[in-house]
BAFI-3210 file (N, C-alpha, C; in Angstrom, 3 decimals, decimal comma, padded with zeros to 6 digits):
// residues 58
n [1|2|3|4|5|6|7|8|9|10|11|12|13|14|15|16|17|18|19|20|21|22|23|24|25|26|27|28|29|30|31|32|33|34|35|36|37|38|39|40|41|42|43|44|45|46|47|48|49|50|51|52|53|54|55|56|57|58]
n.u [193,846|195,002|197,718|201,207|203,067|205,041|208,506|210,828|213,399|216,625|218,055|221,112|223,713|226,420|229,523|231,087|233,486|233,179|231,209|231,223|228,727|227,379|229,090|228,718|226,036|226,370|227,985|226,231|224,167|225,536|225,934|223,390|221,677|219,009|216,746|213,836|214,636|217,353|220,685|220,917|222,308|221,748|220,700|222,972|224,790|223,436|223,732|226,507|226,928|225,274|225,792|228,417|229,209|231,407|233,220|234,673|235,806|237,633]
n.v [059,880|063,009|065,250|066,094|065,325|062,451|062,370|060,688|059,812|059,185|058,610|059,845|059,453|060,937|061,191|064,054|066,759|069,275|072,041|071,474|070,807|073,292|074,680|073,256|073,927|076,655|076,645|075,327|077,231|079,388|078,331|078,131|076,094|075,762|075,383|076,036|078,668|078,452|077,102|073,952|071,080|068,473|068,746|069,813|067,649|065,793|067,078|066,985|064,203|063,390|065,099|065,795|068,267|070,936|072,298|075,194|077,408|079,437]
n.w [-002,068|-001,490|-002,193|-002,277|-005,226|-005,378|-005,793|-007,927|-006,388|-004,887|-001,736|-000,466|001,687|003,284|004,985|005,814|006,089|008,688|007,763|005,053|003,947|003,963|002,246|-000,152|-000,640|-001,097|-003,437|-005,186|-005,323|-006,502|-009,035|-009,955|-009,156|-007,438|-004,748|-003,009|-002,392|-001,653|-002,130|-003,817|-003,036|-003,892|-006,508|-007,672|-007,430|-009,065|-011,549|-011,875|-011,983|-014,139|-016,332|-016,248|-015,126|-014,932|-012,337|-011,591|-009,552|-009,403]
ca.u [194,638|195,582|199,001|202,317|203,528|206,302|209,556|211,652|214,710|217,367|218,780|222,544|224,240|227,883|230,203|231,989|234,055|232,285|231,149|231,124|227,329|227,113|229,876|228,022|224,862|226,873|228,400|225,016|223,470|226,336|225,768|221,983|220,908|218,335|215,466|213,301|215,443|218,745|221,400|220,482|223,404|221,251|220,664|224,366|225,341|222,812|224,357|227,863|226,847|224,598|226,296|229,825|229,350|232,745|233,170|235,927|235,414|238,786]
ca.v [060,654|064,194|065,663|066,382|064,221|061,887|062,389|059,486|060,253|058,281|059,290|059,618|059,952|060,969|061,852|065,070|067,683|070,361|073,159|071,030|070,920|074,704|075,050|072,680|074,769|077,908|076,364|075,039|078,489|080,153|077,726|078,189|074,936|076,348|074,836|076,730|079,887|078,232|076,172|072,562|070,156|067,319|069,108|069,963|066,304|065,236|067,709|066,442|062,797|063,189|065,914|066,100|069,702|071,333|073,337|075,924|078,622|080,334]
ca.w [-001,140|-002,123|-001,628|-003,166|-006,049|-004,903|-006,797|-008,028|-005,908|-004,021|-000,661|-000,406|002,960|003,247|006,110|005,261|007,076|009,108|006,826|003,661|003,515|003,674|001,064|-001,311|-000,887|-001,667|-004,816|-005,946|-005,570|-007,467|-010,356|-010,341|-008,690|-006,281|-004,313|-001,823|-002,255|-001,254|-002,990|-003,736|-003,293|-004,636|-007,932|-008,081|-007,608|-010,272|-012,717|-011,995|-012,376|-015,422|-017,434|-016,050|-014,893|-014,511|-011,301|-011,454|-008,838|-009,258]
c.u [195,313|196,912|200,025|202,724|204,891|207,318|210,322|213,086|215,319|218,067|220,236|223,046|225,759|228,413|231,251|232,480|233,024|232,343|230,983|229,701|226,971|227,857|229,225|226,770|225,266|227,267|227,172|224,276|224,216|226,127|224,306|221,152|220,269|217,012|215,060|214,200|216,845|219,378|220,972|221,645|222,965|221,202|222,072|224,994|224,743|223,489|225,767|227,813|226,284|225,274|227,772|230,072|230,731|232,633|234,555|235,584|236,559|238,598]
c.v [061,801|064,533|065,902|065,134|063,755|061,846|061,076|059,861|059,166|059,100|058,879|060,238|059,873|061,671|062,790|065,978|068,737|071,508|072,744|071,150|072,348|075,157|074,498|073,481|076,079|077,716|076,109|076,328|079,334|079,644|077,646|076,981|075,312|075,637|075,569|077,901|079,672|077,207|074,736|071,622|068,921|067,579|069,267|068,593|065,608|065,780|067,171|065,019|062,611|063,902|066,266|067,595|069,996|072,479|073,948|077,277|079,605|081,592]
c.w [-001,888|-001,470|-002,703|-003,943|-005,537|-006,041|-006,778|-007,671|-005,027|-002,963|-000,681|000,893|002,903|004,494|005,514|006,389|007,479|008,098|005,376|003,132|003,142|002,415|-000,208|-001,657|-001,562|-003,143|-005,692|-006,287|-006,603|-008,898|-010,801|-009,973|-007,364|-006,023|-003,047|-001,416|-001,663|-002,184|-002,750|-004,067|-004,087|-006,134|-008,479|-008,335|-008,828|-011,522|-012,944|-012,532|-013,788|-016,582|-017,286|-015,871|-014,331|-013,512|-011,158|-010,841|-008,658|-010,045]
res [x|x|x|x|x|x|x|x|x|x|x|x|x|x|x|x|x|x|x|x|x|x|x|x|x|x|x|x|x|x|x|x|x|x|x|x|x|x|x|x|x|x|x|x|x|x|x|x|x|x|x|x|x|x|x|x|x|x]
***
């Protein structure tokens, strides 16, 4: 069976305030975590969890 290689990923579901998803995408894009030409919150969360990425947007 041909097709895309399956990635070893885990789904995470969270209830957040309205607009938080868009804000996370914006922060991810600003920091260079991009997938399919938009910010990737998943990559951003991986970076925070694995490397302790410091986010200071001030």
